[in-house]
N, C-alpha and C positions, 0 to 999 in steps of 0.2 A: 560552522563550525567559526570561520574566521569572524560570522557577523554577532555571534556571540561575544568573542572576544571584546573586540568594537564595540560594544552594550559594555561591556565590565570596565573597559576604559575608561569610557564615555562617564559611565554612577562612580567611580574612584575619585575623577577629574573635577566631579563637583565643590566650591567651597562652602565650607560650611558658614551658615547664616551670624554675620557677627555678634555679639554678646553685645546688649545697651544696657549699663548698669544705672541702677537707676538714682540721681545723685538727689541727697536730701536738703529739700527747700530753708534757707538759712529763712528763722524767725524774723519779722519785724517787729520790732521796739522802739521805731519811730513817735511815737504814742505817748512812750512813756518816758522818755529821752532822747538827745542828741548824743552820740555815739561818741561825735569828735569834743563834743565840749568838756571842761571841766566842770565841778562842781564843790559848793562849798562841802565841809563833811556832813553838817546836816542834811543838806538836800542831795549829796549823795546816798547815803544813810537810809532815808524815805523810799531814795529810787529803787533800793536794792530792797526792802521789803517789799513792793508793789510787783518786780520781777520774780522773785522769788516764788516756786507752784508747788514744790517740796508739798508733802505729806508727814515728814519727821522734821524736826528740827534742826536746819542746817545750820550749819557753822557758818561763820561771817569772818571773810579773810581779807586781810592787808597786803598790796603787793608792791613794794620796790621795786622800779629800774635803780639799779646803781650809776656813778660816774668812776669806777673805780677799775683796776687791769689785777684780773682776776688772776693771768700769769705770776702775779710777785707777792712774795708770801706777805709783805708787810703790807699790802692791801687787801687785807681779809677782813671782813666786819661781823662781829660775833658779840655774842653779847648775854644781858640776862636783864627779863624786869619782872616785877611784880605789876599787874595790873589789878587796879581798884576794884572792880568787878569780876572777879575771874576771867573764865572760857569759858565757864559753862560746863565744863567734862574733867570726871574725875578722872586724873594720871597713875598709871601703878607705877612704883619707886621700888626699887632697888636700893638697899640699904648697906654697906661693905665696911662692916665698922668692928670697933674693938670688942669683945664679949662685956666690959663694962658698962659700954653702951648701947646692948641689944635691946636691953626689955624697953629706956627711955624712947628708944627709935621705932618698936613696934607699937608705944602707946602715942607718937604722935602722927603713926597712922601711915609707914611703909609697908608695903605688900612682904616683901619678900627681905631679911638680915640676916645677915652672918659673916662668918669672914671665911678662912682656907676652906670651909665647909662647903660653903656657898658656890667660889669657887670652883671647887673640884666638882660639883653638880652641874653648874653649867659647861664645864670643861668635856665631863663626861659626856652630856646629853645634850648640848649646844641651842639651848632652850632659851628662849629670853621674854619671857612672858610678862616684861614690863615695856615703859615707855622710857623712864628716864633713869641713869643710875644714880648714885652718888659716892662716895666715897672718901674715909679721912686719909689725910697724907698719909701717914703711917699702914698704906692697907694697897695702895699706889701700886708696891713690890708684888703684892699677890697676885693681881692684877695682869701681870706679862703675861701668864699663859693662857689666859684668854681674849688677851689686845685685837686680836685678829677678831676675834667673835664679835666682840663689843664695837671695834673698830668701825668695820663692815657694814653695821646697824647703826649707826652714829650713838652712840649708847655708852663711850668709853666716856669716865667724866673728866674733867676738865677745869682746873684754875680759875680759866677765862669765862665760863659760863658759872660760876660758882657752886659747882656740881663737886669741887674738892673741897674740903673744906674742917675746919677744926669743931665745927658747931653743928654738926649731923641731923641733930634733932629742929634745931632752928632752918634746917632748910629741907628735908621734908614738911615739917607745918607751913610753909611761904609754897613750894611745890601743891601742896594742900589746894591750897587758898588763890591758888592761879596766877604764879609764879612761872613765867616762860624764857624757853631759850631761842635765841635768833641766829642764823647764818647765813651769807650768801653762799649762790650755789655757783656752779662753774659757768654759767652765762652772765655773772652779777647781777642778778635777781636774788630777792630777799621775800620770804614769805610769811605770815603768822598771822594765826587767828586771836581774834580780839574780844570771841563772845559766839552765841547762839541767836539763831533771828528771832526769835520770842523776850529776847534779852528790848530793854526801853531802850526807844534809840540815842536819847543822852546816856546810859551806861556806856554803849559801847561806841558813843562821841568819847566820852571817857577817857575809855580804854584806849585810842586812836591818838587822843591827844599825850598821853603818856608814855605808847610804844612810840611814837614819832620824835619827842622831844628824846628817848633814852636811843634812836637809831642814828641821830642827829650829832649827838656827842660824840659816837663809837668810827666818824667818820678818821679813816686814817690819817696821818699827818703829812703821808707820803702821796697821798691823792690829788688831785690838779683837778683846779674846774670846779663845774655844779658836781654836787656831791650828788643829790635827789633829783632825779631826771625825770620820773613820771612816779605818780601814785594814782593805785584803782583800787576798789574795792571790790569785794562781788560773794558771794555766798554760793553753798558749795554748787551748786546747778546753774549759775545767773550768769549772765556775760558782766564782764565788766563796768564799772562806773569810776570814770578818770575822777581824780582829788586836787581840786586847786592847793598849788604846792603853798605854804603860808609861812 
């Protein structure tokens, strides 16, 4: 009996074999580019195209690291810009407008159009099957009841990115053609899509230059020192390629 107990204790005291986790080996892209080197935009775009191996038409994104203090309200960077060659993506737009403008806004391409009834529907369902919302200034008071829904999803219209406007038809047309909004995140970085990997490099470069100039102009007056700390571009599934800040 004592022998059986001793064997039982011996068995239970055995330590379980340590679990060895498989570590994914990082891919080596050194034959294509030097990750520590900054390239001019044309070279960088060609490198990203070589790095891209996806079967879908991936988005090309620009990432800016900004010299701002995100804790200060007067150093937030946001704005809007019309990319000359569009983004290659069709955005769904909700337009909160007065009844007399509904027909024209629909004709311009808005996907969801209305006033109080559209607000009521969103309040009831909490569904926002759109990526951008625009509103006439007079409609903003009506959006108060769904401000939390729109705000937490980054959909609240704002004069700072031209989504509160007296000309909703023009706003919809510009958004459908490739106008984008941008703003920094909590870490002081700013991200924006400038097109698809299938775009000609010259068109991506033109979109990049337009975005770069607009971001530069958006520098807060209270931000001190270097504003553009680092710029890189990447496709949806590729590593970033540094771009020379010119």
